[in-house]
C-alpha positions in Angstrom: 127.7 15.1 -60.7 129.1 14.4 -64.2 129.6 16.8 -66.9 128.3 15.9 -70.4 129.0 17.2 -74.0 126.0 16.5 -76.5 127.4 16.9 -80.0 126.1 16.4 -83.5 122.6 17.2 -82.5 119.9 19.4 -84.2 118.8 21.5 -80.7 115.1 22.4 -80.7 114.8 25.8 -79.0 111.2 26.5 -78.3 111.8 29.7 -76.8 113.7 31.0 -79.8 111.8 28.9 -82.5 114.7 27.6 -83.6 116.4 24.0 -84.8 120.2 24.6 -85.0 123.0 22.3 -85.3 125.4 22.8 -82.4 126.8 21.2 -79.2 125.1 21.4 -75.7 126.9 21.1 -72.4 125.7 19.8 -69.0 127.0 20.4 -65.5 125.7 19.7 -62.0 122.2 18.8 -63.6 122.1 22.1 -65.7 122.8 23.1 -69.0 125.8 25.2 -69.3 127.8 27.6 -71.5 130.7 24.9 -72.0 132.6 22.4 -70.3 136.7 22.1 -70.7 136.8 18.1 -70.2 133.4 16.7 -70.2 133.1 13.4 -68.2 130.8 12.0 -70.8 130.7 13.2 -74.8 126.9 12.0 -76.2 127.3 12.0 -79.8 123.6 12.4 -81.3 124.2 11.2 -84.4 122.5 14.3 -86.4 119.3 13.5 -84.3 117.1 15.9 -82.6 118.0 16.9 -78.9 114.8 18.6 -77.4 113.9 19.4 -73.9 111.8 16.9 -72.0 107.8 17.0 -72.3 105.8 18.1 -69.4 102.9 16.3 -69.2 99.8 17.7 -67.5 97.1 15.4 -66.6 98.5 12.2 -66.1 96.6 9.6 -64.2 98.3 7.0 -62.2 96.2 4.8 -60.5 97.4 4.8 -57.1 95.9 4.4 -54.6 93.1 2.0 -55.3 93.7 0.5 -58.8 97.5 -0.5 -58.8 96.7 -3.2 -61.3 95.9 -0.6 -63.8 99.1 1.6 -63.6 101.6 2.1 -60.5 103.9 4.9 -60.0 106.8 2.6 -61.1 105.3 1.4 -64.4 104.3 4.9 -65.3 107.5 6.4 -64.5 109.4 3.8 -67.1 106.8 4.6 -69.6 107.3 8.5 -69.2 111.0 7.8 -69.6 110.5 5.7 -72.6 108.1 8.4 -74.3 110.6 11.5 -73.6 108.3 12.8 -70.6 110.6 13.9 -67.9 107.8 15.4 -66.1 104.5 14.3 -64.8 101.7 16.3 -63.5 99.4 13.5 -61.8 95.6 13.9 -61.7 93.5 13.3 -58.5 90.9 11.1 -59.8 92.1 8.0 -58.1 90.0 5.3 -55.4 90.0 7.4 -53.0 90.9 10.7 -54.6 93.7 13.0 -53.7 91.6 15.4 -51.5 93.6 15.5 -48.2 97.2 16.3 -47.0 97.8 13.1 -46.0 96.4 11.3 -49.2 98.7 13.6 -51.1 101.7 12.6 -48.8 101.3 9.2 -49.4 101.3 9.6 -53.4 104.3 11.5 -52.9 106.3 8.9 -51.3 105.2 6.4 -53.3 106.3 8.5 -56.8 109.8 9.5 -54.9 110.7 5.6 -54.0 109.5 4.4 -57.7 109.8 7.0 -60.6 113.1 8.1 -62.5 111.5 11.1 -63.9 110.3 14.3 -61.9 106.7 13.8 -60.7 104.2 16.8 -59.2 100.6 16.4 -58.0 97.5 18.1 -58.3 94.9 17.4 -55.7 91.0 17.6 -55.9 89.0 21.0 -55.9 86.2 19.7 -53.8 85.9 16.8 -51.4 85.6 13.2 -52.7 85.5 15.3 -56.2 81.6 15.5 -55.2 81.3 19.1 -56.1 79.8 19.6 -52.8 82.3 21.2 -50.3 86.0 22.4 -51.6 89.0 20.9 -50.0 91.3 22.4 -47.8 93.2 24.2 -50.4 95.8 26.1 -48.3 97.0 22.9 -46.6 97.1 20.9 -49.8 99.4 23.5 -51.4 101.5 23.5 -48.3 101.9 19.7 -48.7 103.0 20.0 -52.1 99.9 20.3 -54.6 100.8 22.2 -57.6 97.3 22.7 -58.8 93.6 21.6 -58.1 91.1 20.0 -60.2 88.0 17.6 -60.0 89.0 16.2 -63.5 86.4 15.2 -65.8 83.7 15.4 -62.8 82.3 18.9 -63.5 81.3 21.1 -60.3 77.7 21.7 -61.3 77.0 24.2 -58.2 78.2 27.2 -59.3 78.3 28.8 -55.6 80.4 25.9 -54.6 82.6 26.7 -57.8 82.8 30.5 -57.0 83.9 29.9 -53.3 86.7 27.2 -54.4 88.3 29.7 -57.3 87.7 33.1 -55.0 89.8 30.9 -52.3 92.2 29.7 -54.8 92.8 32.9 -55.9 93.7 34.1 -52.5 96.4 31.5 -52.7 97.9 32.2 -56.0 96.8 28.5 -56.6 96.0 27.4 -60.5 92.9 25.4 -60.7 92.1 23.1 -63.7 88.8 22.8 -65.1 87.0 20.4 -67.7 84.6 22.6 -69.5 81.6 20.7 -70.4 78.0 21.2 -69.6 77.5 17.8 -67.2 73.7 17.6 -67.6 74.1 17.4 -71.6 77.1 15.6 -71.6 76.0 12.9 -69.0 76.2 9.0 -70.2 77.4 10.0 -73.8 79.9 7.9 -75.4 80.5 9.6 -78.6 79.8 13.0 -80.3 76.5 13.7 -81.9 76.0 13.6 -85.5 74.8 11.2 -88.2 77.7 8.7 -87.6 76.7 8.7 -84.1 73.1 8.1 -85.2 74.0 5.3 -87.4 75.8 3.7 -84.8 73.0 3.9 -82.6 75.3 5.3 -79.8 74.7 8.0 -76.9 75.7 11.1 -78.0 76.6 14.5 -76.7 76.6 17.7 -78.7 79.7 19.7 -79.3 77.6 22.5 -78.0 78.1 21.5 -74.6 81.7 22.1 -74.2 80.9 25.6 -75.5 78.3 25.9 -73.0 80.9 24.7 -70.1 83.6 27.0 -71.2 81.1 30.0 -71.4 80.2 29.3 -68.0 83.6 28.9 -66.5 84.9 31.7 -68.1 82.4 33.9 -66.7 83.1 32.4 -63.1 86.8 33.2 -63.6 85.9 36.8 -64.8 83.8 37.3 -61.5 86.5 35.7 -59.1 90.0 36.6 -61.1 91.2 32.8 -60.8 94.1 31.3 -62.4 92.7 28.5 -64.7 94.0 26.0 -67.3 91.1 24.2 -69.1 92.1 20.7 -69.3 90.9 19.6 -73.1 89.4 22.1 -75.8 88.5 19.5 -78.6 85.8 21.6 -80.5 85.8 24.5 -83.1 82.7 26.0 -81.1 84.7 26.6 -77.9 87.4 28.6 -79.4 85.8 31.9 -79.9 85.1 31.9 -76.2 88.7 30.9 -75.2 89.9 33.7 -77.8 87.6 36.5 -75.9 88.9 35.3 -72.6 92.6 36.0 -73.2 92.0 39.3 -75.3 90.2 40.2 -71.9 93.4 39.8 -70.1 92.0 36.5 -67.9 94.6 34.5 -66.2 93.6 31.7 -68.5 95.5 29.0 -70.5 94.1 26.1 -72.3 95.2 22.5 -73.3 94.2 19.6 -75.5 94.7 16.0 -75.7 97.1 14.2 -78.4 94.1 11.8 -79.3 91.8 14.9 -80.3 94.7 16.1 -82.4 95.3 12.8 -84.3 92.0 10.9 -84.4 88.3 11.7 -85.4 84.8 10.3 -84.7 85.3 7.7 -87.7 88.0 6.2 -85.9 85.7 3.9 -83.5 83.8 2.8 -86.6 83.5 -1.0 -85.5 82.6 0.0 -82.1 86.4 -0.3 -81.1 86.2 0.8 -77.3 90.0 1.6 -77.1 89.0 4.8 -79.2 86.5 5.9 -76.4 87.7 8.6 -74.5 86.3 11.6 -72.7 85.1 14.1 -73.9 84.5 11.7 -77.3 86.2 12.0 -80.4 85.1 15.0 -82.2 84.3 15.7 -86.5 87.3 16.1 -88.8 86.6 19.7 -89.0 86.9 20.1 -85.2 90.1 18.1 -85.1 91.3 20.5 -88.1 90.3 23.8 -85.9 91.9 22.5 -82.7 95.5 22.0 -84.6 95.2 25.2 -86.1 94.5 26.6 -82.4 97.5 24.8 -81.3 99.7 26.4 -84.1 98.4 30.0 -83.6 99.2 29.6 -79.9 95.5 29.8 -78.9 95.6 26.3 -77.3 98.9 26.6 -75.4 99.4 22.6 -74.5 99.2 19.4 -75.8 99.0 16.5 -73.2 98.5 12.7 -73.3 95.5 12.6 -70.8 97.2 9.5 -70.3 93.8 7.1 -68.5 95.0 3.5 -68.0 91.9 1.0 -68.0 92.3 -2.5 -67.9 91.1 -5.2 -70.0 87.7 -5.8 -68.2 86.9 -2.3 -68.2 87.6 -1.8 -72.0 86.4 -5.4 -73.4 83.0 -4.3 -73.0 80.3 -3.2 -75.5 81.1 0.4 -76.3 78.5 2.3 -74.6 79.4 0.5 -71.3 83.3 0.6 -71.8 85.3 2.5 -69.5 86.8 6.0 -71.2 90.5 6.7 -71.7 93.4 5.5 -73.2 97.5 5.3 -72.1 99.4 7.6 -74.1 103.0 8.4 -72.1 104.6 6.2 -75.0 102.8 7.3 -77.7 102.6 11.1 -77.2 105.7 12.1 -79.1 105.2 9.7 -82.4 101.6 10.7 -82.4 102.3 14.3 -82.0 105.1 14.2 -84.9 101.9 13.4 -87.1 101.2 17.2 -86.8 105.0 17.7 -88.1 104.9 15.3 -90.7 101.7 17.0 -92.0 103.1 20.2 -92.0 100.4 21.5 -89.4 103.3 22.4 -87.1 107.1 22.7 -87.0 109.2 21.3 -84.4 109.6 24.3 -82.3 106.2 25.1 -82.2 105.4 21.4 -81.2 107.9 21.6 -78.5 106.3 24.9 -77.4 103.3 22.9 -76.7 104.8 19.9 -75.2 107.3 21.4 -73.1 107.9 25.2 -72.8 104.1 25.9 -72.1 103.2 23.6 -69.6 106.6 24.2 -67.4 105.8 28.2 -67.7 102.1 27.5 -66.6 103.3 25.5 -63.5 105.8 27.8 -62.8 108.7 25.0 -63.6 112.4 26.3 -64.9 112.3 23.1 -67.5 110.6 22.9 -70.9 113.6 25.0 -72.4 117.3 24.7 -73.5 118.3 27.8 -72.0 121.4 28.4 -70.1 120.9 27.4 -66.3 117.6 25.4 -67.1 117.6 21.8 -65.8 119.1 19.2 -67.9 115.9 17.4 -68.8 116.3 16.7 -72.2 115.3 14.0 -74.8 117.2 12.5 -78.1 115.0 11.5 -80.7 114.8 10.2 -84.6 111.7 12.2 -85.9 111.3 9.9 -89.0 112.0 6.4 -88.0 108.7 4.3 -88.8 107.7 1.4 -86.8 104.1 -0.3 -86.3 102.9 -0.1 -82.6 102.2 -3.4 -80.5 100.5 -2.4 -77.5 102.0 -5.4 -75.8 105.1 -3.9 -75.8 104.3 -0.5 -73.9 105.6 -0.4 -70.5 102.3 1.0 -69.1 100.4 -2.2 -67.2 97.2 -1.4 -69.0 97.3 -1.3 -72.9 94.6 0.5 -73.8 95.9 2.5 -76.5 94.0 3.3 -79.9 97.2 3.2 -81.8 97.8 -0.5 -81.6 98.7 -1.8 -84.8 98.9 1.7 -86.4 102.3 2.8 -88.5 104.0 5.7 -86.6 107.1 7.8 -87.1 109.3 9.0 -84.4 111.0 7.2 -81.4 112.6 8.1 -78.4 116.5 7.4 -78.3 117.7 8.6 -74.8 116.0 10.4 -71.9 117.5 12.6 -69.4 116.6 14.0 -66.1 118.7 16.6 -64.5 121.8 15.3 -66.6 121.2 11.6 -65.5 120.2 9.0 -68.3 116.8 7.3 -67.5 116.1 5.7 -70.6 117.9 4.3 -73.7 116.8 2.7 -76.5 
Protein backbone atom coordinates (compact mmCIF):
# COMPACT_ATOMS: atom_id res chain seq x y z
CA UNK A 1 0.00 0.00 0.00
CA UNK A 2 1.12 3.58 -0.63
CA UNK A 3 2.61 5.88 1.96
CA UNK A 4 1.13 9.33 2.57
CA UNK A 5 2.28 12.52 4.23
CA UNK A 6 -0.47 14.92 5.33
CA UNK A 7 1.08 18.33 5.68
CA UNK A 8 -0.08 21.86 6.54
CA UNK A 9 -2.92 20.42 8.64
CA UNK A 10 -4.53 21.33 11.94
CA UNK A 11 -4.73 17.85 13.48
CA UNK A 12 -7.59 17.20 15.90
CA UNK A 13 -6.59 14.70 18.59
CA UNK A 14 -9.64 13.68 20.65
CA UNK A 15 -7.51 11.56 23.01
CA UNK A 16 -5.12 14.37 23.96
CA UNK A 17 -7.84 17.02 23.59
CA UNK A 18 -5.69 19.16 21.32
CA UNK A 19 -5.63 20.82 17.92
CA UNK A 20 -2.09 21.22 16.63
CA UNK A 21 -0.50 22.16 13.34
CA UNK A 22 1.73 19.27 12.36
CA UNK A 23 2.33 16.59 9.75
CA UNK A 24 0.78 13.16 9.91
CA UNK A 25 2.15 10.06 8.18
CA UNK A 26 0.42 6.93 6.89
CA UNK A 27 1.94 3.60 5.85
CA UNK A 28 0.23 0.25 5.22
CA UNK A 29 -3.14 1.78 6.12
CA UNK A 30 -2.06 2.90 9.59
CA UNK A 31 -0.76 6.08 11.21
CA UNK A 32 3.01 5.96 11.70
CA UNK A 33 5.66 8.16 13.23
CA UNK A 34 7.31 9.16 9.95
CA UNK A 35 7.82 8.15 6.32
CA UNK A 36 11.13 8.85 4.60
CA UNK A 37 9.93 9.16 1.01
CA UNK A 38 6.13 9.22 0.88
CA UNK A 39 4.40 8.13 -2.30
CA UNK A 40 1.86 10.94 -1.90
CA UNK A 41 1.93 14.31 -0.17
CA UNK A 42 -1.46 15.75 0.74
CA UNK A 43 -1.39 19.49 1.38
CA UNK A 44 -4.36 20.15 3.67
CA UNK A 45 -4.14 23.90 3.07
CA UNK A 46 -4.40 24.74 6.74
CA UNK A 47 -7.69 22.87 7.11
CA UNK A 48 -8.56 20.36 9.81
CA UNK A 49 -7.46 16.72 9.77
CA UNK A 50 -9.47 14.51 12.11
CA UNK A 51 -10.28 10.86 12.75
CA UNK A 52 -13.20 9.65 10.65
CA UNK A 53 -16.64 9.60 12.23
CA UNK A 54 -17.91 6.32 13.71
CA UNK A 55 -21.70 6.39 13.36
CA UNK A 56 -23.70 3.97 15.52
CA UNK A 57 -27.32 3.34 14.55
CA UNK A 58 -27.48 3.83 10.78
CA UNK A 59 -30.45 2.33 8.98
CA UNK A 60 -29.75 0.89 5.54
CA UNK A 61 -33.01 -0.31 4.07
CA UNK A 62 -31.72 -3.61 2.73
CA UNK A 63 -33.38 -6.06 2.67
CA UNK A 64 -36.95 -5.09 1.91
CA UNK A 65 -36.90 -1.36 1.14
CA UNK A 66 -33.95 -0.89 -1.16
CA UNK A 67 -35.75 1.99 -2.89
CA UNK A 68 -35.25 4.02 0.31
CA UNK A 69 -31.54 3.31 0.78
CA UNK A 70 -29.08 0.73 -0.52
CA UNK A 71 -25.66 -0.11 0.80
CA UNK A 72 -24.17 1.56 -2.26
CA UNK A 73 -26.00 4.86 -1.70
CA UNK A 74 -25.44 4.77 2.08
CA UNK A 75 -21.74 4.16 1.56
CA UNK A 76 -21.46 7.08 -0.84
CA UNK A 77 -23.34 9.35 1.60
CA UNK A 78 -21.16 8.22 4.49
CA UNK A 79 -17.91 8.89 2.63
CA UNK A 80 -19.11 12.35 1.59
CA UNK A 81 -20.09 13.08 5.18
CA UNK A 82 -16.78 12.04 6.71
CA UNK A 83 -18.23 8.85 8.21
CA UNK A 84 -15.58 6.14 7.87
CA UNK A 85 -17.38 3.47 9.93
CA UNK A 86 -21.12 2.84 10.01
CA UNK A 87 -22.81 0.48 12.45
CA UNK A 88 -26.14 -0.55 10.98
CA UNK A 89 -29.44 -1.18 12.74
CA UNK A 90 -31.41 -4.40 12.24
CA UNK A 91 -34.82 -2.71 11.78
CA UNK A 92 -35.12 -3.80 8.17
CA UNK A 93 -37.90 -5.74 6.46
CA UNK A 94 -37.47 -8.53 7.45
CA UNK A 95 -35.35 -7.74 10.50
CA UNK A 96 -31.79 -9.01 10.85
CA UNK A 97 -32.54 -11.69 13.42
CA UNK A 98 -30.85 -14.81 12.02
CA UNK A 99 -27.26 -15.65 11.05
CA UNK A 100 -28.44 -16.16 7.46
CA UNK A 101 -29.95 -12.67 7.23
CA UNK A 102 -26.81 -11.21 8.77
CA UNK A 103 -24.60 -13.01 6.27
CA UNK A 104 -26.71 -11.66 3.40
CA UNK A 105 -26.26 -8.02 4.41
CA UNK A 106 -22.60 -8.54 5.23
CA UNK A 107 -22.04 -9.71 1.65
CA UNK A 108 -24.09 -6.80 0.26
CA UNK A 109 -22.06 -4.30 2.25
CA UNK A 110 -18.72 -5.85 1.34
CA UNK A 111 -19.57 -5.66 -2.36
CA UNK A 112 -20.94 -2.11 -2.42
CA UNK A 113 -19.45 0.09 0.31
CA UNK A 114 -16.10 1.89 0.45
CA UNK A 115 -16.26 2.65 4.17
CA UNK A 116 -16.14 0.23 7.09
CA UNK A 117 -19.50 -1.40 7.84
CA UNK A 118 -20.42 -3.27 11.02
CA UNK A 119 -23.81 -4.73 11.78
CA UNK A 120 -26.07 -4.99 14.79
CA UNK A 121 -28.61 -7.81 15.03
CA UNK A 122 -32.04 -7.94 16.63
CA UNK A 123 -32.30 -8.73 20.33
CA UNK A 124 -35.62 -10.55 19.91
CA UNK A 125 -37.03 -12.48 16.97
CA UNK A 126 -38.81 -10.23 14.52
CA UNK A 127 -38.13 -7.34 16.93
CA UNK A 128 -41.42 -8.37 18.54
CA UNK A 129 -40.17 -8.58 22.12
CA UNK A 130 -41.46 -12.12 22.64
CA UNK A 131 -38.50 -14.47 22.17
CA UNK A 132 -34.81 -13.65 22.20
CA UNK A 133 -32.69 -14.31 19.14
CA UNK A 134 -29.79 -16.76 18.94
CA UNK A 135 -27.38 -14.17 20.28
CA UNK A 136 -24.39 -16.50 20.37
CA UNK A 137 -24.79 -17.67 16.77
CA UNK A 138 -25.36 -14.09 15.59
CA UNK A 139 -22.26 -12.95 17.45
CA UNK A 140 -20.27 -15.74 15.76
CA UNK A 141 -21.69 -14.56 12.42
CA UNK A 142 -20.33 -11.05 13.00
CA UNK A 143 -22.96 -9.08 14.93
CA UNK A 144 -21.20 -6.39 16.99
CA UNK A 145 -24.23 -5.49 19.14
CA UNK A 146 -27.88 -6.34 19.66
CA UNK A 147 -30.92 -4.10 19.58
CA UNK A 148 -34.61 -4.02 18.72
CA UNK A 149 -34.23 -0.38 17.72
CA UNK A 150 -37.17 1.75 18.73
CA UNK A 151 -39.31 -1.32 19.45
CA UNK A 152 -39.10 -1.32 23.24
CA UNK A 153 -39.22 -4.78 24.84
CA UNK A 154 -42.10 -4.29 27.27
CA UNK A 155 -41.94 -7.81 28.76
CA UNK A 156 -39.32 -7.45 31.49
CA UNK A 157 -38.89 -11.22 31.84
CA UNK A 158 -37.93 -11.50 28.16
CA UNK A 159 -35.62 -8.48 28.47
CA UNK A 160 -33.94 -9.87 31.59
CA UNK A 161 -33.28 -13.20 29.86
CA UNK A 162 -31.84 -11.49 26.80
CA UNK A 163 -29.62 -9.20 28.86
CA UNK A 164 -28.45 -12.08 31.05
CA UNK A 165 -27.53 -14.17 28.03
CA UNK A 166 -25.81 -11.21 26.38
CA UNK A 167 -23.85 -10.66 29.59
CA UNK A 168 -22.59 -14.25 29.48
CA UNK A 169 -21.21 -13.59 25.98
CA UNK A 170 -19.90 -10.10 26.81
CA UNK A 171 -22.19 -8.81 24.06
CA UNK A 172 -23.20 -5.14 23.86
CA UNK A 173 -26.92 -4.38 23.82
CA UNK A 174 -28.44 -1.09 22.63
CA UNK A 175 -31.71 -0.06 24.25
CA UNK A 176 -34.22 2.67 23.38
CA UNK A 177 -35.21 4.37 26.67
CA UNK A 178 -38.93 4.99 26.37
CA UNK A 179 -42.04 3.85 28.18
CA UNK A 180 -43.79 2.10 25.27
CA UNK A 181 -47.45 2.46 26.24
CA UNK A 182 -47.22 6.12 27.19
CA UNK A 183 -45.34 6.97 24.00
CA UNK A 184 -47.42 4.86 21.60
CA UNK A 185 -48.84 6.90 18.72
CA UNK A 186 -47.12 10.13 19.76
CA UNK A 187 -45.97 12.50 17.02
CA UNK A 188 -44.56 15.35 19.13
CA UNK A 189 -43.50 16.17 22.69
CA UNK A 190 -46.30 17.28 24.98
CA UNK A 191 -46.64 20.94 25.92
CA UNK A 192 -48.49 24.09 25.01
CA UNK A 193 -47.13 24.15 21.47
CA UNK A 194 -48.22 20.56 20.80
CA UNK A 195 -51.67 21.35 22.18
CA UNK A 196 -52.01 24.39 19.93
CA UNK A 197 -51.14 22.20 16.94
CA UNK A 198 -53.61 19.52 17.97
CA UNK A 199 -51.14 16.66 17.61
CA UNK A 200 -50.84 13.46 19.71
CA UNK A 201 -48.01 13.99 22.16
CA UNK A 202 -45.85 12.19 24.69
CA UNK A 203 -44.50 13.56 27.95
CA UNK A 204 -40.71 13.75 28.41
CA UNK A 205 -41.37 11.60 31.49
CA UNK A 206 -41.78 8.60 29.17
CA UNK A 207 -38.04 8.72 28.52
CA UNK A 208 -37.32 9.08 32.24
CA UNK A 209 -39.58 6.11 33.03
CA UNK A 210 -37.96 4.03 30.30
CA UNK A 211 -34.40 4.70 31.41
CA UNK A 212 -35.26 4.07 35.07
CA UNK A 213 -36.66 0.65 34.20
CA UNK A 214 -33.77 -0.24 31.92
CA UNK A 215 -31.15 0.80 34.49
CA UNK A 216 -32.83 -1.48 37.04
CA UNK A 217 -32.62 -4.32 34.51
CA UNK A 218 -28.93 -3.58 33.88
CA UNK A 219 -28.24 -3.54 37.61
CA UNK A 220 -29.99 -6.90 37.94
CA UNK A 221 -28.23 -8.61 35.02
CA UNK A 222 -24.86 -6.84 34.85
CA UNK A 223 -25.28 -6.42 31.09
CA UNK A 224 -23.24 -4.06 28.94
CA UNK A 225 -25.68 -1.48 27.49
CA UNK A 226 -25.68 1.59 25.29
CA UNK A 227 -28.75 3.85 25.31
CA UNK A 228 -29.32 4.95 21.73
CA UNK A 229 -30.92 8.36 22.33
CA UNK A 230 -31.14 10.42 25.50
CA UNK A 231 -33.02 13.58 24.60
CA UNK A 232 -34.55 15.03 27.78
CA UNK A 233 -33.24 16.74 30.90
CA UNK A 234 -35.37 14.48 33.10
CA UNK A 235 -33.47 11.36 31.98
CA UNK A 236 -30.01 12.72 32.77
CA UNK A 237 -29.95 12.28 36.59
CA UNK A 238 -30.77 8.57 36.20
CA UNK A 239 -27.96 8.17 33.67
CA UNK A 240 -25.58 10.00 36.00
CA UNK A 241 -26.48 7.71 38.92
CA UNK A 242 -26.04 4.60 36.77
CA UNK A 243 -22.53 5.65 35.78
CA UNK A 244 -21.65 6.68 39.34
CA UNK A 245 -22.78 3.24 40.55
CA UNK A 246 -20.35 1.55 38.18
CA UNK A 247 -22.83 0.07 35.71
CA UNK A 248 -21.42 -0.68 32.26
CA UNK A 249 -23.56 1.98 30.58
CA UNK A 250 -22.98 4.53 27.83
CA UNK A 251 -25.44 6.85 26.15
CA UNK A 252 -25.87 8.58 22.84
CA UNK A 253 -28.05 11.24 21.34
CA UNK A 254 -28.96 12.21 17.81
CA UNK A 255 -27.67 15.23 15.96
CA UNK A 256 -31.25 16.38 15.35
CA UNK A 257 -32.02 16.58 19.07
CA UNK A 258 -28.87 18.65 19.59
CA UNK A 259 -29.58 21.17 16.84
CA UNK A 260 -33.39 21.37 16.49
CA UNK A 261 -36.30 21.81 18.87
CA UNK A 262 -40.06 21.34 19.00
CA UNK A 263 -40.80 24.67 17.32
CA UNK A 264 -39.09 23.59 14.10
CA UNK A 265 -42.04 21.51 12.93
CA UNK A 266 -44.23 24.64 13.27
CA UNK A 267 -46.17 24.33 10.03
CA UNK A 268 -46.58 20.55 10.29
CA UNK A 269 -43.39 19.98 8.32
CA UNK A 270 -43.07 16.20 8.36
CA UNK A 271 -39.33 16.22 7.56
CA UNK A 272 -38.96 17.33 11.20
CA UNK A 273 -40.79 14.28 12.49
CA UNK A 274 -38.26 12.01 14.19
CA UNK A 275 -38.40 9.39 16.94
CA UNK A 276 -38.31 10.30 19.77
CA UNK A 277 -39.92 13.60 18.79
CA UNK A 278 -38.02 16.88 18.92
CA UNK A 279 -37.90 18.30 22.42
CA UNK A 280 -38.12 21.68 24.12
CA UNK A 281 -35.29 24.19 23.92
CA UNK A 282 -34.51 23.54 27.60
CA UNK A 283 -34.14 19.84 26.86
CA UNK A 284 -31.94 20.58 23.86
CA UNK A 285 -29.61 22.77 25.90
CA UNK A 286 -29.47 20.23 28.73
CA UNK A 287 -28.57 17.48 26.25
CA UNK A 288 -25.80 19.63 24.76
CA UNK A 289 -24.42 20.26 28.26
CA UNK A 290 -24.49 16.50 28.92
CA UNK A 291 -22.42 15.91 25.79
CA UNK A 292 -19.99 18.66 26.81
CA UNK A 293 -19.55 17.15 30.29
CA UNK A 294 -19.17 13.62 28.94
CA UNK A 295 -22.34 12.33 30.60
CA UNK A 296 -23.69 11.59 27.11
CA UNK A 297 -20.85 9.82 25.35
CA UNK A 298 -21.81 9.65 21.68
CA UNK A 299 -23.40 11.75 18.94
CA UNK A 300 -24.98 9.73 16.12
CA UNK A 301 -26.85 10.55 12.94
CA UNK A 302 -29.64 8.01 13.62
CA UNK A 303 -29.87 7.99 9.81
CA UNK A 304 -33.40 6.84 8.89
CA UNK A 305 -34.27 7.11 5.19
CA UNK A 306 -37.94 7.50 4.27
CA UNK A 307 -39.28 7.95 0.75
CA UNK A 308 -41.49 10.82 -0.40
CA UNK A 309 -44.65 8.71 -0.13
CA UNK A 310 -43.89 8.03 3.55
CA UNK A 311 -43.18 11.68 4.37
CA UNK A 312 -45.63 13.64 2.21
CA UNK A 313 -48.52 12.87 4.52
CA UNK A 314 -50.32 14.70 7.34
CA UNK A 315 -47.85 15.09 10.22
CA UNK A 316 -49.55 12.54 12.45
CA UNK A 317 -49.50 9.89 9.70
CA UNK A 318 -46.05 10.59 8.25
CA UNK A 319 -43.21 8.16 8.92
CA UNK A 320 -40.65 9.24 11.52
CA UNK A 321 -36.98 9.66 10.73
CA UNK A 322 -34.45 11.74 8.82
CA UNK A 323 -31.37 11.09 6.71
CA UNK A 324 -28.22 12.49 8.27
CA UNK A 325 -25.05 10.76 7.07
CA UNK A 326 -24.01 13.76 4.97
CA UNK A 327 -25.35 16.43 7.31
CA UNK A 328 -23.99 15.00 10.57
CA UNK A 329 -20.70 16.93 10.57
CA UNK A 330 -21.94 20.36 9.39
CA UNK A 331 -24.86 20.13 11.81
CA UNK A 332 -22.53 19.10 14.64
CA UNK A 333 -20.25 22.03 13.85
CA UNK A 334 -23.13 24.29 14.90
CA UNK A 335 -22.22 23.26 18.45
CA UNK A 336 -18.64 24.43 17.86
CA UNK A 337 -19.62 27.70 16.18
CA UNK A 338 -22.06 28.30 19.04
CA UNK A 339 -19.26 27.80 21.60
CA UNK A 340 -20.93 24.81 23.24
CA UNK A 341 -18.10 22.38 22.38
CA UNK A 342 -14.55 22.62 21.11
CA UNK A 343 -13.37 20.45 18.23
CA UNK A 344 -11.58 17.78 20.32
CA UNK A 345 -14.70 17.35 22.48
CA UNK A 346 -16.85 17.10 19.37
CA UNK A 347 -14.66 14.39 17.87
CA UNK A 348 -14.61 12.50 21.16
CA UNK A 349 -18.36 12.19 20.78
CA UNK A 350 -18.35 11.57 17.01
CA UNK A 351 -15.28 9.33 16.66
CA UNK A 352 -13.34 8.27 19.75
CA UNK A 353 -16.14 7.30 22.13
CA UNK A 354 -18.22 5.27 19.63
CA UNK A 355 -15.08 3.45 18.47
CA UNK A 356 -14.12 2.71 22.07
CA UNK A 357 -17.61 1.45 22.92
CA UNK A 358 -17.58 -0.87 19.92
CA UNK A 359 -14.07 -2.08 20.73
CA UNK A 360 -12.58 -0.63 17.54
CA UNK A 361 -9.04 0.73 17.13
CA UNK A 362 -10.16 3.68 14.98
CA UNK A 363 -11.55 7.07 16.03
CA UNK A 364 -8.14 8.49 16.97
CA UNK A 365 -4.91 9.78 15.44
CA UNK A 366 -2.60 7.74 17.67
CA UNK A 367 0.38 5.90 16.22
CA UNK A 368 -0.70 2.49 14.97
CA UNK A 369 -4.36 3.46 14.59
CA UNK A 370 -6.08 2.80 11.26
CA UNK A 371 -5.69 5.71 8.86
CA UNK A 372 -9.43 6.44 8.79
CA UNK A 373 -9.19 10.20 8.38
CA UNK A 374 -11.09 13.22 7.10
CA UNK A 375 -9.95 16.62 5.91
CA UNK A 376 -12.58 19.30 6.38
CA UNK A 377 -13.15 23.03 6.34
CA UNK A 378 -15.08 23.99 9.47
CA UNK A 379 -16.08 27.43 8.27
CA UNK A 380 -17.11 27.23 4.62
CA UNK A 381 -20.78 28.31 4.35
CA UNK A 382 -23.38 26.71 2.11
CA UNK A 383 -27.14 26.34 1.73
CA UNK A 384 -28.18 22.71 1.82
CA UNK A 385 -30.11 21.42 -1.17
CA UNK A 386 -31.59 18.06 -0.26
CA UNK A 387 -31.62 16.99 -3.90
CA UNK A 388 -27.81 17.04 -3.85
CA UNK A 389 -27.64 14.40 -1.10
CA UNK A 390 -26.24 11.03 -2.12
CA UNK A 391 -28.78 9.07 -0.09
CA UNK A 392 -31.63 7.66 -2.14
CA UNK A 393 -34.10 9.27 0.25
CA UNK A 394 -33.96 13.04 0.71
CA UNK A 395 -35.86 13.45 3.99
CA UNK A 396 -33.62 15.95 5.74
CA UNK A 397 -34.91 18.67 8.08
CA UNK A 398 -31.95 20.85 7.04
CA UNK A 399 -33.17 21.42 3.48
CA UNK A 400 -32.70 25.07 2.54
CA UNK A 401 -30.86 25.89 5.76
CA UNK A 402 -27.57 27.78 5.96
CA UNK A 403 -24.82 25.51 7.27
CA UNK A 404 -21.09 25.74 7.88
CA UNK A 405 -18.47 23.09 7.33
CA UNK A 406 -17.73 20.66 4.52
CA UNK A 407 -15.73 17.48 4.18
CA UNK A 408 -13.00 17.92 1.60
CA UNK A 409 -11.68 14.36 1.50
CA UNK A 410 -12.19 11.05 3.29
CA UNK A 411 -9.68 8.22 3.74
CA UNK A 412 -10.32 4.66 4.91
CA UNK A 413 -7.18 2.71 5.84
CA UNK A 414 -5.20 5.31 3.89
CA UNK A 415 -7.28 4.89 0.75
CA UNK A 416 -9.13 7.94 -0.55
CA UNK A 417 -12.85 7.15 -0.80
CA UNK A 418 -14.15 10.70 -1.29
CA UNK A 419 -12.83 14.01 -2.60
CA UNK A 420 -14.76 17.26 -2.94
